[in-house]
C-alpha positions in Angstrom: 0.0 0.0 0.0 1.1 3.5 -0.8 2.6 4.8 2.6 1.1 8.3 1.9 -2.4 6.9 2.5 -4.1 5.2 5.4 -7.5 3.4 5.4 -10.4 4.4 7.7 -13.4 2.2 7.3 -12.5 1.6 3.7 -11.7 5.1 2.7 -8.1 5.9 1.9 -7.0 9.2 3.5 -3.8 11.1 2.8 -1.4 11.0 5.7 0.3 14.2 4.7 0.4 17.3 7.1 -1.4 20.4 6.0 1.8 22.0 4.6 2.8 18.8 2.9 -0.6 18.6 1.3 -0.4 22.1 0.0 3.1 21.5 -1.4 2.0 18.2 -3.0 -1.1 19.8 -4.6 1.0 22.7 -6.0 3.3 20.1 -7.7 0.3 18.4 -9.1 -1.2 21.6 -10.5 2.0 22.8 -11.9 2.6 19.5 -13.7 -0.9 19.5 -15.0 -1.8 16.3 -13.1 -5.7 16.2 -12.7 -6.6 15.9 -9.1 -10.0 15.7 -7.4 -9.6 16.7 -3.8 -12.3 15.5 -1.3 -12.3 16.9 2.3 -14.0 13.9 4.0 -15.4 13.9 7.5 -17.1 11.0 9.4 -20.4 11.7 7.6 -18.8 11.2 4.2 -17.2 8.0 5.4 -20.6 6.6 6.6 -22.4 7.6 3.4 -19.6 5.9 1.3 -20.2 2.7 3.3 -23.8 2.7 2.0 -23.3 4.0 -1.5 -21.1 2.3 -3.9 -21.2 5.3 -6.3 -19.5 7.5 -3.7 -17.0 4.7 -2.7 -15.9 4.5 -6.3 -15.4 8.2 -6.4 -13.3 8.3 -3.3 -11.1 5.5 -4.6 -10.1 7.8 -7.4 -9.8 11.0 -5.3 -7.2 12.7 -3.2 -8.9 12.4 0.2 -7.9 14.6 3.1 -9.1 14.3 6.7 -11.6 17.1 7.4 -13.0 16.2 10.8 -11.3 15.6 14.1 -13.2 12.4 14.2 -11.1 11.1 11.4 -7.9 11.9 13.3 -9.1 10.2 16.5 -10.2 7.2 14.4 -6.8 7.0 12.9 -5.2 7.0 16.4 -7.5 4.2 17.6 -6.8 2.1 14.5 -3.1 2.8 14.6 -3.0 4.7 11.3 -0.6 7.6 10.7 -3.1 10.4 10.3 -2.1 13.2 12.8 -3.6 16.4 11.5 -7.0 17.7 10.4 -7.2 19.5 7.1 -10.3 21.6 6.9 -11.8 22.5 3.5 -12.0 26.2 4.1 -8.3 26.4 5.3 -7.1 24.4 2.3 -9.1 26.6 -0.1 -7.5 29.7 1.5 -4.0 28.1 1.3 -4.5 27.3 -2.4 -5.7 30.8 -3.0 -2.4 32.1 -1.5 -0.6 29.9 -4.0 -2.8 31.1 -6.8 -1.9 34.7 -5.7 1.8 34.0 -5.9 1.6 32.1 -9.2 -1.2 34.1 -10.8 -3.3 31.0 -11.3 -6.8 31.2 -12.8 -9.8 30.2 -10.5 -13.4 29.3 -11.2 -16.0 29.4 -8.4 -19.0 27.2 -8.9 -21.9 26.7 -6.5 -23.7 28.1 -3.5 -26.4 30.7 -3.7 -26.0 33.7 -6.1 -25.4 36.0 -3.1 -22.8 33.7 -1.5 -21.0 33.0 -4.7 -20.8 36.7 -5.6 -19.7 37.9 -2.2 -17.1 35.0 -1.8 -15.7 35.8 -5.3 -15.5 39.5 -4.4 -13.8 38.9 -1.1 -11.3 36.4 -2.5 -10.5 38.8 -5.3 -9.7 41.5 -2.7 -7.6 39.2 -0.6 -5.7 37.6 -3.4 -5.5 40.3 -6.1 -2.9 38.4 -8.2 -5.1 35.3 -8.5 -7.3 35.6 -11.5 -11.0 34.7 -10.7 -12.0 34.1 -14.4 -15.5 32.8 -13.7 -18.2 32.3 -11.2 -21.6 30.6 -11.3 -24.0 29.8 -8.5 -25.3 26.4 -7.8 -28.9 27.0 -8.8 -28.8 25.5 -12.2 -30.7 22.7 -14.0 -29.3 19.5 -15.3 -29.9 20.8 -18.8 -27.6 23.8 -18.0 -24.6 21.6 -17.2 -23.1 21.1 -20.6 -23.0 24.9 -21.1 -21.3 25.2 -17.6 -18.7 22.6 -18.5 -18.0 24.3 -21.9 -17.6 27.6 -20.1 -15.2 26.2 -17.6 -13.2 24.3 -20.2 -12.9 27.4 -22.4 -11.6 29.5 -19.5 -8.9 26.9 -18.6 -8.8 27.5 -14.9 -6.0 26.0 -12.7 -8.4 25.7 -9.8 -12.1 24.9 -9.7 -13.9 25.1 -6.4 -17.3 23.5 -6.3 -19.6 24.4 -3.4 -22.7 22.1 -3.7 -22.5 20.1 -0.5 -21.5 16.5 -0.2 -21.9 14.1 -1.9 -23.5 16.1 -4.7 -20.4 18.1 -5.4 -18.3 14.9 -5.4 -20.6 13.3 -7.9 -20.8 16.3 -10.2 -17.0 16.6 -10.2 -16.6 12.9 -10.9 -19.1 13.1 -13.8 -17.3 15.9 -15.6 -13.7 15.8 -14.4 -12.4 14.3 -17.7 -14.2 16.9 -19.8 -13.2 19.9 -17.6 -9.4 19.2 -17.9 -8.8 21.4 -14.8 -5.6 20.5 -12.9 -7.3 20.7 -9.5 -11.0 20.5 -8.6 -12.1 20.5 -5.0 -15.5 20.2 -3.3 -15.7 23.0 -0.7 -19.2 22.5 0.9 -20.3 25.6 2.6 -17.0 27.5 2.3 -18.5 30.2 0.0 -21.1 31.0 2.6 -18.4 31.5 5.3 -16.0 33.4 3.1 -18.8 35.5 1.8 -19.8 36.4 5.3 -23.3 34.9 5.2 -22.5 32.1 7.7 -20.2 32.6 10.7 -17.5 30.1 11.3 -17.1 28.7 14.8 -14.9 31.1 17.0 -11.3 29.9 17.5 -12.1 28.8 21.0 -14.5 26.2 19.6 -12.1 25.3 16.8 -9.4 24.6 19.4 -11.6 22.3 21.3 -12.5 20.5 18.1 -16.2 21.3 18.6 -17.0 23.2 15.4 -19.5 20.5 14.6 -21.3 21.2 17.8 -21.2 24.9 17.3 -22.8 24.5 13.9 -25.4 22.3 15.4 -26.3 24.9 18.0 -26.5 27.5 15.3 -28.4 25.2 12.9 -30.5 22.7 14.9 -31.9 21.3 11.6 -28.5 19.6 11.1 -29.2 17.1 13.9 -30.0 14.3 11.5 -26.7 14.7 9.7 -24.9 14.7 13.1 -26.3 11.2 13.9 -23.5 10.0 11.6 -20.9 10.9 14.2 -22.0 8.4 17.0 -22.5 5.8 14.3 -19.0 6.4 12.9 -17.5 6.1 16.5 -19.3 2.8 17.1 -18.2 1.4 13.7 -14.6 2.5 14.3 -14.6 0.7 17.7 -15.9 -2.4 16.1 -13.0 -2.3 13.7 -10.6 -1.7 16.5 -11.8 -4.9 18.2 -10.9 -6.9 15.1 -7.3 -5.7 15.2 
């Protein structure tokens, strides 16, 4: 097995640190190697256990551990994953690289307001990065060929897709070969946070690894999704007992 990946309940995660991940992705982009980055948390892992389609997508993707639950599970299962890599922080790190290298960026997904405000804020923060296109996520299936043609014609180096999981992963997988973008990454609700429409958990909550609980307090409607966390823990402990 490749020593840069470690399996957690059937999903192969990168074992690289945050800085190593950024450096590796930069090399991939500069070499033109097509990479689909998935920032996977316990919820994604549990969905993948139920859905073969998502499992197949993850097998081809560059999966990073977004969720402290993945890091804890790795410790319990004696796997060398030591650092959480959040989607929004990885997006911002890649934008820093885009700023240095004058890369082209396309922003796809979220609401029209979030997409617009996130694009504007990123353009202000990273003025040397070229945001060559932006499109909200409120499109119909029949619009997709036009969207793919537009992205392909603009030839971005980075494509961020904010549609929520697993929809964004399925969309990227469906079109990745046509898009010919070096790096495509699903970023969930990152546009909402960057655009200022949703507040990220304060640093205090982040340090306690309780961002998920903060989001639940702010959005009680998420409770069904959060049921994946205790189920994930139970499944990991069952795996541990087999070791």
